[in-house]
KOLKOL-991129 format. One record per atom (N, C-alpha, C): residue number from 0; residue in one letter; atom name; z negated, y negated, x negated. Coordinates in nm, 2 decimals, decimal comma. Layout:
<sites>
<pos:NUM | code:A | site:CA | c3:Z | c2:Y | c1:X> $
...
</sites>
This chain:
<sites>
<pos:0 | code:M | site:N | c3:-1,16 | c2:5,54 | c1:-1,16> $
<pos:0 | code:M | site:CA | c3:-1,22 | c2:5,63 | c1:-1,07> $
<pos:0 | code:M | site:C | c3:-1,13 | c2:5,74 | c1:-1,03> $
<pos:1 | code:K | site:N | c3:-1,18 | c2:5,86 | c1:-1,03> $
<pos:1 | code:K | site:CA | c3:-1,09 | c2:5,97 | c1:-0,99> $
<pos:1 | code:K | site:C | c3:-1,14 | c2:6,02 | c1:-0,85> $
<pos:2 | code:I | site:N | c3:-1,05 | c2:6,04 | c1:-0,76> $
<pos:2 | code:I | site:CA | c3:-1,07 | c2:6,09 | c1:-0,63> $
<pos:2 | code:I | site:C | c3:-1,00 | c2:6,22 | c1:-0,61> $
<pos:3 | code:T | site:N | c3:-1,07 | c2:6,32 | c1:-0,57> $
<pos:3 | code:T | site:CA | c3:-1,01 | c2:6,45 | c1:-0,55> $
<pos:3 | code:T | site:C | c3:-1,01 | c2:6,49 | c1:-0,40> $
<pos:4 | code:I | site:N | c3:-0,89 | c2:6,52 | c1:-0,36> $
<pos:4 | code:I | site:CA | c3:-0,88 | c2:6,56 | c1:-0,21> $
<pos:4 | code:I | site:C | c3:-0,82 | c2:6,70 | c1:-0,21> $
<pos:5 | code:N | site:N | c3:-0,89 | c2:6,78 | c1:-0,13> $
<pos:5 | code:N | site:CA | c3:-0,84 | c2:6,92 | c1:-0,11> $
<pos:5 | code:N | site:C | c3:-0,70 | c2:6,90 | c1:-0,05> $
<pos:6 | code:K | site:N | c3:-0,61 | c2:6,99 | c1:-0,08> $
<pos:6 | code:K | site:CA | c3:-0,47 | c2:6,98 | c1:-0,05> $
<pos:6 | code:K | site:C | c3:-0,45 | c2:6,92 | c1:0,09> $
<pos:7 | code:P | site:N | c3:-0,40 | c2:6,80 | c1:0,10> $
<pos:7 | code:P | site:CA | c3:-0,37 | c2:6,73 | c1:0,22> $
<pos:7 | code:P | site:C | c3:-0,24 | c2:6,80 | c1:0,29> $
<pos:8 | code:N | site:N | c3:-0,22 | c2:6,77 | c1:0,41> $
<pos:8 | code:N | site:CA | c3:-0,11 | c2:6,82 | c1:0,49> $
<pos:8 | code:N | site:C | c3:0,02 | c2:6,75 | c1:0,45> $
<pos:9 | code:D | site:N | c3:0,01 | c2:6,64 | c1:0,37> $
<pos:9 | code:D | site:CA | c3:0,13 | c2:6,56 | c1:0,34> $
<pos:9 | code:D | site:C | c3:0,15 | c2:6,55 | c1:0,19> $
<pos:10 | code:Y | site:N | c3:0,26 | c2:6,50 | c1:0,15> $
<pos:10 | code:Y | site:CA | c3:0,29 | c2:6,48 | c1:0,01> $
<pos:10 | code:Y | site:C | c3:0,22 | c2:6,36 | c1:-0,04> $
<pos:11 | code:A | site:N | c3:0,19 | c2:6,35 | c1:-0,17> $
<pos:11 | code:A | site:CA | c3:0,11 | c2:6,24 | c1:-0,23> $
<pos:11 | code:A | site:C | c3:0,18 | c2:6,11 | c1:-0,20> $
<pos:12 | code:R | site:N | c3:0,32 | c2:6,10 | c1:-0,21> $
<pos:12 | code:R | site:CA | c3:0,39 | c2:5,98 | c1:-0,19> $
<pos:12 | code:R | site:C | c3:0,37 | c2:5,93 | c1:-0,05> $
<pos:13 | code:N | site:N | c3:0,38 | c2:6,02 | c1:0,05> $
<pos:13 | code:N | site:CA | c3:0,36 | c2:5,97 | c1:0,19> $
<pos:13 | code:N | site:C | c3:0,21 | c2:5,93 | c1:0,22> $
<pos:14 | code:L | site:N | c3:0,12 | c2:6,00 | c1:0,16> $
<pos:14 | code:L | site:CA | c3:-0,02 | c2:5,97 | c1:0,18> $
<pos:14 | code:L | site:C | c3:-0,05 | c2:5,83 | c1:0,12> $
<pos:15 | code:M | site:N | c3:0,00 | c2:5,81 | c1:0,00> $
<pos:15 | code:M | site:CA | c3:-0,03 | c2:5,68 | c1:-0,06> $
<pos:15 | code:M | site:C | c3:0,04 | c2:5,56 | c1:0,02> $
<pos:16 | code:R | site:N | c3:0,15 | c2:5,59 | c1:0,07> $
<pos:16 | code:R | site:CA | c3:0,22 | c2:5,48 | c1:0,15> $
<pos:16 | code:R | site:C | c3:0,14 | c2:5,45 | c1:0,28> $
<pos:17 | code:K | site:N | c3:0,08 | c2:5,56 | c1:0,34> $
<pos:17 | code:K | site:CA | c3:0,00 | c2:5,54 | c1:0,46> $
<pos:17 | code:K | site:C | c3:-0,13 | c2:5,45 | c1:0,42> $
<pos:18 | code:C | site:N | c3:-0,17 | c2:5,46 | c1:0,30> $
<pos:18 | code:C | site:CA | c3:-0,29 | c2:5,38 | c1:0,25> $
<pos:18 | code:C | site:C | c3:-0,25 | c2:5,24 | c1:0,20> $
<pos:19 | code:G | site:N | c3:-0,12 | c2:5,21 | c1:0,21> $
<pos:19 | code:G | site:CA | c3:-0,08 | c2:5,07 | c1:0,18> $
<pos:19 | code:G | site:C | c3:-0,03 | c2:5,06 | c1:0,04> $
<pos:20 | code:Y | site:N | c3:0,00 | c2:5,17 | c1:-0,03> $
<pos:20 | code:Y | site:CA | c3:0,05 | c2:5,16 | c1:-0,17> $
<pos:20 | code:Y | site:C | c3:0,20 | c2:5,17 | c1:-0,17> $
<pos:21 | code:A | site:N | c3:0,26 | c2:5,11 | c1:-0,27> $
<pos:21 | code:A | site:CA | c3:0,40 | c2:5,12 | c1:-0,29> $
<pos:21 | code:A | site:C | c3:0,43 | c2:5,20 | c1:-0,42> $
<pos:22 | code:A | site:N | c3:0,54 | c2:5,27 | c1:-0,43> $
<pos:22 | code:A | site:CA | c3:0,57 | c2:5,34 | c1:-0,55> $
<pos:22 | code:A | site:C | c3:0,61 | c2:5,24 | c1:-0,66> $
<pos:23 | code:F | site:N | c3:0,58 | c2:5,27 | c1:-0,78> $
<pos:23 | code:F | site:CA | c3:0,60 | c2:5,18 | c1:-0,89> $
<pos:23 | code:F | site:C | c3:0,64 | c2:5,27 | c1:-1,01> $
<pos:24 | code:E | site:N | c3:0,75 | c2:5,23 | c1:-1,08> $
<pos:24 | code:E | site:CA | c3:0,79 | c2:5,29 | c1:-1,20> $
<pos:24 | code:E | site:C | c3:0,78 | c2:5,19 | c1:-1,32> $
<pos:25 | code:D | site:N | c3:0,70 | c2:5,22 | c1:-1,42> $
<pos:25 | code:D | site:CA | c3:0,68 | c2:5,13 | c1:-1,53> $
<pos:25 | code:D | site:C | c3:0,81 | c2:5,12 | c1:-1,61> $
<pos:26 | code:P | site:N | c3:0,86 | c2:5,00 | c1:-1,62> $
<pos:26 | code:P | site:CA | c3:0,99 | c2:4,98 | c1:-1,69> $
<pos:26 | code:P | site:C | c3:0,99 | c2:5,02 | c1:-1,84> $
<pos:27 | code:R | site:N | c3:0,87 | c2:5,02 | c1:-1,90> $
<pos:27 | code:R | site:CA | c3:0,86 | c2:5,06 | c1:-2,04> $
<pos:27 | code:R | site:C | c3:0,85 | c2:5,21 | c1:-2,06> $
<pos:28 | code:T | site:N | c3:0,76 | c2:5,27 | c1:-1,98> $
<pos:28 | code:T | site:CA | c3:0,73 | c2:5,42 | c1:-2,00> $
<pos:28 | code:T | site:C | c3:0,80 | c2:5,51 | c1:-1,90> $
<pos:29 | code:K | site:N | c3:0,86 | c2:5,45 | c1:-1,80> $
<pos:29 | code:K | site:CA | c3:0,92 | c2:5,52 | c1:-1,69> $
<pos:29 | code:K | site:C | c3:0,83 | c2:5,62 | c1:-1,62> $
<pos:30 | code:E | site:N | c3:0,70 | c2:5,59 | c1:-1,62> $
<pos:30 | code:E | site:CA | c3:0,60 | c2:5,67 | c1:-1,56> $
<pos:30 | code:E | site:C | c3:0,59 | c2:5,62 | c1:-1,41> $
<pos:31 | code:N | site:N | c3:0,58 | c2:5,72 | c1:-1,32> $
<pos:31 | code:N | site:CA | c3:0,57 | c2:5,68 | c1:-1,18> $
<pos:31 | code:N | site:C | c3:0,42 | c2:5,67 | c1:-1,14> $
<pos:32 | code:S | site:N | c3:0,39 | c2:5,57 | c1:-1,05> $
<pos:32 | code:S | site:CA | c3:0,26 | c2:5,55 | c1:-1,00> $
<pos:32 | code:S | site:C | c3:0,27 | c2:5,48 | c1:-0,87> $
<pos:33 | code:F | site:N | c3:0,15 | c2:5,43 | c1:-0,82> $
<pos:33 | code:F | site:CA | c3:0,15 | c2:5,35 | c1:-0,70> $
<pos:33 | code:F | site:C | c3:0,07 | c2:5,23 | c1:-0,72> $
<pos:34 | code:V | site:N | c3:0,11 | c2:5,12 | c1:-0,65> $
<pos:34 | code:V | site:CA | c3:0,03 | c2:4,99 | c1:-0,66> $
<pos:34 | code:V | site:C | c3:0,01 | c2:4,93 | c1:-0,53> $
<pos:35 | code:R | site:N | c3:-0,10 | c2:4,85 | c1:-0,52> $
<pos:35 | code:R | site:CA | c3:-0,13 | c2:4,78 | c1:-0,40> $
<pos:35 | code:R | site:C | c3:-0,18 | c2:4,64 | c1:-0,44> $
<pos:36 | code:H | site:N | c3:-0,11 | c2:4,54 | c1:-0,41> $
<pos:36 | code:H | site:CA | c3:-0,14 | c2:4,40 | c1:-0,46> $
<pos:36 | code:H | site:C | c3:-0,25 | c2:4,34 | c1:-0,37> $
<pos:37 | code:L | site:N | c3:-0,33 | c2:4,27 | c1:-0,43> $
<pos:37 | code:L | site:CA | c3:-0,44 | c2:4,20 | c1:-0,35> $
<pos:37 | code:L | site:C | c3:-0,40 | c2:4,06 | c1:-0,31> $
<pos:38 | code:T | site:N | c3:-0,30 | c2:4,00 | c1:-0,37> $
<pos:38 | code:T | site:CA | c3:-0,25 | c2:3,87 | c1:-0,34> $
<pos:38 | code:T | site:C | c3:-0,10 | c2:3,88 | c1:-0,35> $
<pos:39 | code:S | site:N | c3:-0,03 | c2:3,76 | c1:-0,33> $
<pos:39 | code:S | site:CA | c3:0,11 | c2:3,76 | c1:-0,35> $
<pos:39 | code:S | site:C | c3:0,15 | c2:3,76 | c1:-0,49> $
<pos:40 | code:E | site:N | c3:0,06 | c2:3,75 | c1:-0,59> $
<pos:40 | code:E | site:CA | c3:0,09 | c2:3,75 | c1:-0,73> $
<pos:40 | code:E | site:C | c3:0,10 | c2:3,90 | c1:-0,78> $
<pos:41 | code:F | site:N | c3:0,15 | c2:3,91 | c1:-0,90> $
<pos:41 | code:F | site:CA | c3:0,16 | c2:4,05 | c1:-0,96> $
<pos:41 | code:F | site:C | c3:0,02 | c2:4,11 | c1:-0,99> $
<pos:42 | code:Y | site:N | c3:-0,07 | c2:4,02 | c1:-1,04> $
<pos:42 | code:Y | site:CA | c3:-0,21 | c2:4,06 | c1:-1,07> $
<pos:42 | code:Y | site:C | c3:-0,30 | c2:3,98 | c1:-0,98> $
<pos:43 | code:P | site:N | c3:-0,41 | c2:4,02 | c1:-0,94> $
<pos:43 | code:P | site:CA | c3:-0,47 | c2:4,16 | c1:-0,96> $
<pos:43 | code:P | site:C | c3:-0,41 | c2:4,25 | c1:-0,86> $
<pos:44 | code:R | site:N | c3:-0,42 | c2:4,38 | c1:-0,89> $
<pos:44 | code:R | site:CA | c3:-0,37 | c2:4,49 | c1:-0,81> $
<pos:44 | code:R | site:C | c3:-0,45 | c2:4,62 | c1:-0,83> $
<pos:45 | code:F | site:N | c3:-0,45 | c2:4,70 | c1:-0,73> $
<pos:45 | code:F | site:CA | c3:-0,50 | c2:4,84 | c1:-0,75> $
<pos:45 | code:F | site:C | c3:-0,38 | c2:4,92 | c1:-0,80> $
<pos:46 | code:H | site:N | c3:-0,41 | c2:5,01 | c1:-0,89> $
<pos:46 | code:H | site:CA | c3:-0,30 | c2:5,09 | c1:-0,96> $
<pos:46 | code:H | site:C | c3:-0,35 | c2:5,23 | c1:-0,95> $
<pos:47 | code:A | site:N | c3:-0,27 | c2:5,32 | c1:-0,90> $
<pos:47 | code:A | site:CA | c3:-0,31 | c2:5,46 | c1:-0,88> $
<pos:47 | code:A | site:C | c3:-0,21 | c2:5,56 | c1:-0,94> $
<pos:48 | code:Y | site:N | c3:-0,26 | c2:5,66 | c1:-1,01> $
<pos:48 | code:Y | site:CA | c3:-0,18 | c2:5,77 | c1:-1,05> $
<pos:48 | code:Y | site:C | c3:-0,21 | c2:5,89 | c1:-0,97> $
<pos:49 | code:A | site:N | c3:-0,12 | c2:5,96 | c1:-0,91> $
<pos:49 | code:A | site:CA | c3:-0,14 | c2:6,08 | c1:-0,83> $
<pos:49 | code:A | site:C | c3:-0,09 | c2:6,20 | c1:-0,89> $
<pos:50 | code:D | site:N | c3:-0,18 | c2:6,30 | c1:-0,90> $
<pos:50 | code:D | site:CA | c3:-0,14 | c2:6,43 | c1:-0,96> $
<pos:50 | code:D | site:C | c3:-0,17 | c2:6,54 | c1:-0,86> $
<pos:51 | code:E | site:N | c3:-0,07 | c2:6,60 | c1:-0,81> $
<pos:51 | code:E | site:CA | c3:-0,09 | c2:6,71 | c1:-0,71> $
<pos:51 | code:E | site:C | c3:-0,05 | c2:6,84 | c1:-0,76> $
<pos:52 | code:N | site:N | c3:-0,12 | c2:6,94 | c1:-0,71> $
<pos:52 | code:N | site:CA | c3:-0,09 | c2:7,08 | c1:-0,74> $
<pos:52 | code:N | site:C | c3:-0,10 | c2:7,16 | c1:-0,61> $
<pos:53 | code:D | site:N | c3:-0,10 | c2:7,29 | c1:-0,61> $
<pos:53 | code:D | site:CA | c3:-0,10 | c2:7,37 | c1:-0,49> $
<pos:53 | code:D | site:C | c3:-0,24 | c2:7,36 | c1:-0,41> $
<pos:54 | code:E | site:N | c3:-0,34 | c2:7,32 | c1:-0,48> $
<pos:54 | code:E | site:CA | c3:-0,48 | c2:7,32 | c1:-0,42> $
<pos:54 | code:E | site:C | c3:-0,53 | c2:7,19 | c1:-0,39> $
<pos:55 | code:R | site:N | c3:-0,50 | c2:7,09 | c1:-0,47> $
<pos:55 | code:R | site:CA | c3:-0,56 | c2:6,96 | c1:-0,45> $
<pos:55 | code:R | site:C | c3:-0,47 | c2:6,84 | c1:-0,50> $
<pos:56 | code:L | site:N | c3:-0,51 | c2:6,72 | c1:-0,45> $
<pos:56 | code:L | site:CA | c3:-0,45 | c2:6,60 | c1:-0,50> $
<pos:56 | code:L | site:C | c3:-0,56 | c2:6,52 | c1:-0,57> $
<pos:57 | code:I | site:N | c3:-0,53 | c2:6,48 | c1:-0,69> $
<pos:57 | code:I | site:CA | c3:-0,62 | c2:6,40 | c1:-0,77> $
<pos:57 | code:I | site:C | c3:-0,56 | c2:6,26 | c1:-0,79> $
<pos:58 | code:V | site:N | c3:-0,63 | c2:6,16 | c1:-0,74> $
<pos:58 | code:V | site:CA | c3:-0,58 | c2:6,02 | c1:-0,75> $
<pos:58 | code:V | site:C | c3:-0,67 | c2:5,95 | c1:-0,85> $
<pos:59 | code:N | site:N | c3:-0,61 | c2:5,89 | c1:-0,96> $
<pos:59 | code:N | site:CA | c3:-0,68 | c2:5,81 | c1:-1,06> $
<pos:59 | code:N | site:C | c3:-0,66 | c2:5,67 | c1:-1,03> $
<pos:60 | code:L | site:N | c3:-0,76 | c2:5,60 | c1:-0,98> $
<pos:60 | code:L | site:CA | c3:-0,75 | c2:5,46 | c1:-0,93> $
<pos:60 | code:L | site:C | c3:-0,82 | c2:5,37 | c1:-1,02> $
<pos:61 | code:H | site:N | c3:-0,75 | c2:5,25 | c1:-1,05> $
<pos:61 | code:H | site:CA | c3:-0,82 | c2:5,15 | c1:-1,12> $
<pos:61 | code:H | site:C | c3:-0,76 | c2:5,01 | c1:-1,08> $
<pos:62 | code:L | site:N | c3:-0,83 | c2:4,91 | c1:-1,13> $
<pos:62 | code:L | site:CA | c3:-0,79 | c2:4,77 | c1:-1,10> $
<pos:62 | code:L | site:C | c3:-0,73 | c2:4,70 | c1:-1,22> $
<pos:63 | code:D | site:N | c3:-0,61 | c2:4,65 | c1:-1,20> $
<pos:63 | code:D | site:CA | c3:-0,54 | c2:4,58 | c1:-1,30> $
<pos:63 | code:D | site:C | c3:-0,56 | c2:4,43 | c1:-1,28> $
<pos:64 | code:Q | site:N | c3:-0,61 | c2:4,36 | c1:-1,39> $
<pos:64 | code:Q | site:CA | c3:-0,63 | c2:4,22 | c1:-1,37> $
<pos:64 | code:Q | site:C | c3:-0,55 | c2:4,13 | c1:-1,46> $
</sites>
């Protein structure tokens, strides 16, 4: 699911943290993203990629099981 937000007043990292997500770097690809665990286990979790530019923030959100 892609969510588009007109340029927020805060950086993507801070906005995602306020929503309960933690920064995550994939150990294999070194790609940065954000995760929010649903339980104390590693899976299931919400996984989000944030892409920001001068005009908007695009969050690509999916569920890892």
